[in-house]
matplotlib code that plots the C-alpha trace (Angstrom):
import matplotlib.pyplot as plt

x = [0.0, 1.0, 0.9, -1.5, -3.7, -7.0, -9.9, -13.4, -16.5, -18.8, -17.6, -20.3, -19.6, -20.5, -23.0, -23.0, -26.2, -24.7, -22.5, -19.0, -15.8, -12.2, -11.9, -15.3, -17.7, -20.3, -23.6, -26.6, -30.1, -30.6, -27.9, -28.5, -30.2, -30.1, -31.6, -28.6, -25.8, -22.6, -20.9, -17.4, -14.5, -11.9, -10.5, -6.8, -5.9, -2.7, -2.6, -0.1, -0.8, -4.5, -4.9, -3.0, -1.5, -2.1, -5.4, -7.8, -8.8, -12.3, -12.5, -16.1, -17.3, -18.4, -17.6, -19.3, -15.9, -13.8, -10.5, -7.7, -5.3, -7.6, -5.5, -8.4, -10.6, -11.7, -13.3, -14.4, -15.6, -17.9, -21.0, -20.9, -21.5, -18.2, -18.9, -22.3, -21.7, -23.8, -22.3, -22.1, -20.0, -17.6, -17.1, -16.7, -13.7, -12.3, -12.5, -10.2, -7.3, -8.1, -5.0, -2.8, -4.4, -2.7, -3.7, -4.0, -5.0, -8.4, -10.3, -10.5, -13.3, -12.1, -12.9, -14.2, -16.1, -17.5, -20.1, -21.6, -23.2, -24.3, -26.8, -24.4, -21.5, -23.6, -24.5, -20.9, -19.6, -22.1, -21.0, -17.4, -18.1, -20.0, -16.9, -14.6, -12.8, -11.3, -12.8, -11.8, -13.3, -10.9, -13.1, -13.2, -16.0, -18.2, -21.4, -23.5, -25.6, -26.5, -27.2, -29.0, -31.4, -31.8, -30.2, -28.4, -29.5, -28.0, -24.7, -24.9, -25.2, -22.3, -20.1, -21.2, -20.0, -16.7, -13.4, -11.4, -12.1, -9.2, -10.3, -8.8, -8.8, -8.8, -8.7, -9.7, -11.7, -14.7, -12.9, -9.9, -12.1, -14.4, -11.4, -9.8, -12.9, -15.7, -18.0, -19.3, -17.3, -20.5, -20.9, -17.4, -17.9, -21.2, -19.5, -16.6, -19.0, -20.9, -17.6, -16.7, -20.0, -19.6, -16.0, -14.7, -11.0, -9.4, -6.4, -6.1, -4.5, -3.7, -2.3, 0.5, 0.6, 3.4, 2.3, -1.0, -0.2, 3.4, 4.4, 4.9, 1.9, -0.5, 0.7, 0.5, -3.1, -3.8, -2.2, -4.4, -7.5, -6.5, -5.8, -9.6, -10.3, -10.5, -9.8, -7.0, -4.6, -2.4, -1.8, -0.1, 1.0, 0.9, 3.1, 1.3, 2.4, 1.2, 1.2, -2.5, -1.8, -1.9, -5.2, -6.8, -5.5, -6.9, -10.3, -10.4, -10.3, -8.3, -5.6, -5.8, -2.4, -0.4, 2.1, 2.5, 5.7, 5.6, 5.9, 9.5, 9.3, 12.1, 10.3, 7.0, 8.9, 10.1, 6.5, 5.4, 7.6, 5.5, 2.6, 4.4]
y = [0.0, 3.6, 5.8, 8.7, 7.7, 9.5, 8.3, 9.6, 8.8, 5.8, 2.3, -0.3, -3.6, -6.8, -9.1, -7.0, -8.5, -12.0, -13.3, -14.2, -15.3, -14.0, -10.3, -10.2, -7.6, -8.9, -7.2, -8.8, -7.6, -6.4, -3.7, -2.8, 0.7, 2.1, 5.5, 6.5, 8.4, 9.9, 13.0, 11.8, 14.3, 11.7, 8.3, 7.6, 4.0, 3.9, 5.7, 5.1, 7.7, 7.8, 4.7, 1.4, -0.4, 0.3, 1.9, 3.2, 6.8, 8.0, 11.8, 12.9, 16.4, 19.1, 20.1, 22.3, 23.7, 26.5, 25.7, 28.3, 25.6, 23.4, 21.7, 20.4, 23.5, 22.2, 19.2, 21.0, 24.5, 23.7, 21.6, 21.3, 17.8, 16.0, 12.3, 10.9, 7.2, 4.6, 2.6, -0.4, 1.5, 2.8, -0.6, -2.3, 0.0, -0.6, -4.4, -4.3, -3.4, -5.8, -8.0, -5.1, -4.5, -7.3, -7.7, -4.1, -2.2, -1.3, 1.9, 5.3, 7.7, 11.3, 14.6, 17.1, 15.6, 12.1, 12.7, 15.4, 12.6, 10.2, 8.0, 7.2, 6.7, 4.2, 2.1, 2.1, 1.0, -1.8, -3.0, -2.9, -5.0, -7.5, -7.6, -8.0, -4.7, -2.8, 0.7, 4.0, 7.5, 10.5, 13.1, 16.5, 15.1, 18.0, 16.0, 19.1, 17.6, 14.6, 16.4, 19.4, 17.0, 14.7, 11.7, 10.4, 6.8, 7.1, 8.1, 5.1, 2.8, 4.5, 3.9, 0.3, -0.4, 1.4, -0.1, 3.0, 6.7, 9.0, 12.2, 15.6, 17.7, 21.2, 22.9, 22.1, 25.1, 27.0, 30.2, 28.6, 26.1, 28.9, 30.9, 28.0, 26.4, 28.9, 26.5, 25.7, 23.0, 21.4, 19.1, 17.8, 17.2, 15.3, 13.2, 12.4, 11.6, 9.1, 7.5, 7.1, 5.5, 3.0, 2.3, 3.1, 2.9, 6.3, 7.8, 11.4, 14.1, 17.7, 20.2, 22.3, 25.9, 28.4, 31.3, 29.6, 26.4, 25.5, 25.9, 23.7, 25.2, 24.4, 20.9, 20.3, 21.5, 19.1, 16.3, 17.0, 17.0, 13.7, 12.1, 12.1, 10.3, 6.4, 3.9, 6.0, 3.9, 6.7, 10.4, 12.4, 16.0, 17.1, 20.0, 22.8, 23.4, 25.9, 23.6, 24.4, 28.1, 27.9, 26.0, 29.0, 31.4, 29.3, 29.0, 32.8, 32.3, 34.2, 32.2, 33.5, 32.1, 33.6, 35.1, 32.0, 29.9, 26.2, 24.4, 23.3, 19.5, 19.0, 21.3, 19.4, 16.1, 17.6, 18.6, 15.1, 13.7, 15.6, 13.4, 10.1]
z = [0.0, -0.6, 2.5, 2.8, -0.1, 0.1, -2.0, -2.3, -4.3, -4.0, -4.7, -4.7, -3.0, -4.8, -3.2, 0.0, 1.2, 1.5, 4.4, 3.2, 4.8, 4.6, 3.6, 1.9, 3.2, 5.6, 5.8, 7.5, 6.6, 10.2, 9.8, 6.2, 6.4, 2.9, 3.9, 6.0, 4.3, 5.7, 4.4, 3.9, 3.3, 2.4, 3.3, 4.1, 3.6, 5.7, 9.0, 11.8, 14.5, 14.9, 17.0, 17.5, 14.6, 10.9, 10.3, 7.7, 8.6, 7.6, 7.7, 8.2, 7.1, 9.6, 13.1, 15.7, 17.0, 15.5, 17.1, 16.8, 15.5, 13.4, 10.8, 8.7, 8.2, 4.8, 6.6, 9.8, 9.0, 6.0, 5.9, 2.1, 0.7, -0.3, -0.8, 0.3, 1.2, 2.9, 5.8, 3.6, 1.0, 3.6, 5.3, 1.9, 1.3, 4.8, 4.5, 1.4, 3.8, 6.6, 5.9, 6.9, 10.2, 12.2, 15.8, 16.7, 13.5, 12.2, 11.4, 13.0, 12.3, 12.4, 10.9, 11.3, 14.1, 13.7, 16.5, 14.2, 12.1, 14.9, 13.0, 10.2, 12.7, 14.7, 11.6, 10.3, 13.7, 13.8, 10.4, 11.4, 14.5, 12.3, 10.1, 13.1, 12.5, 15.4, 15.7, 17.2, 17.0, 17.1, 18.7, 20.4, 22.5, 21.5, 21.0, 20.7, 17.9, 20.1, 23.4, 21.8, 20.1, 23.1, 21.4, 24.5, 23.8, 20.4, 22.0, 24.4, 21.3, 19.6, 22.6, 23.0, 19.4, 19.5, 20.9, 21.6, 22.1, 21.1, 23.0, 22.4, 25.6, 24.2, 27.7, 31.2, 32.2, 30.7, 29.7, 28.0, 26.2, 24.9, 23.7, 21.9, 20.4, 20.4, 22.2, 25.6, 27.5, 28.8, 25.8, 26.2, 29.9, 29.3, 26.7, 29.0, 31.8, 29.5, 28.5, 32.2, 33.1, 30.2, 31.1, 27.7, 26.9, 26.3, 24.5, 25.6, 23.5, 24.1, 21.7, 23.1, 21.7, 22.3, 24.5, 25.4, 27.3, 26.7, 30.3, 33.3, 35.2, 32.4, 32.0, 35.8, 35.7, 32.8, 34.8, 37.8, 35.5, 33.9, 37.3, 37.9, 34.6, 34.6, 31.9, 30.3, 28.3, 26.8, 27.1, 24.3, 24.1, 20.4, 19.3, 17.5, 13.9, 11.3, 8.3, 7.7, 7.2, 3.5, 3.6, 5.4, 2.8, -0.1, 1.7, 2.4, 6.2, 8.8, 10.5, 14.0, 15.1, 12.2, 14.5, 16.7, 16.0, 15.7, 19.1, 19.8, 19.7, 22.3, 24.8, 24.1, 24.9, 28.1, 29.1, 28.2, 30.9, 33.5, 32.5, 32.2]

ax = plt.figure().add_subplot(projection="3d")
ax.plot(x, y, z, "-o")
ax.set_aspect("equal")
plt.show()
């Protein structure tokens, strides 16, 4: 496989309604809901950092946050239709790479924000489980679409069908969270609380940005916050970079961190030691 291949468009699976063995796509009639479509930005067939092992990464369109350092604004900031795909079509693509997954690999649903399309996400997770594919969602935890529309039972079902939550902690208090994301932290807190009640495995991530949180005090506050969270399997500090700056320019968007330098990776590694 070639790394970082992104493919879009609809690819029909052959005989998808029949049970098959090996790497053939399995789709039982019970999970086959043809009226559900996902708005997919792109699919990366070889990912190595968004979850354990080799993974297919499905980037879903749309996000309720407007993070200062968002590196996928083309996926997150626009609700335009990219590629409408059914759960069956998406999983048929994923199954093709199953031989490369090994014991730990699988698929990660990212974005944008995967929780922004909860009905589609649930169905595609169910199909992955049926096809014995390990699943993760890479999420900000801002399940605003779910909580605002009183779809908490839907969230419970999503969490029952996913193996790992890769959760981005944007900030640990209301004011900082609002300044970084433009949203209320309450949706994140409710999502995390639901994960805790359901004992879901968590990978926690936190972006370190110069002149915002690249100091010992901020990381110690983060450590104290994380110490109260259960079922944490991994904690990562991610160094901020400005590689998305040109994307903003092409999209006609203001890049609000234009004067912020890239995070020094050595310093980020030193701060990581405070959490290890």
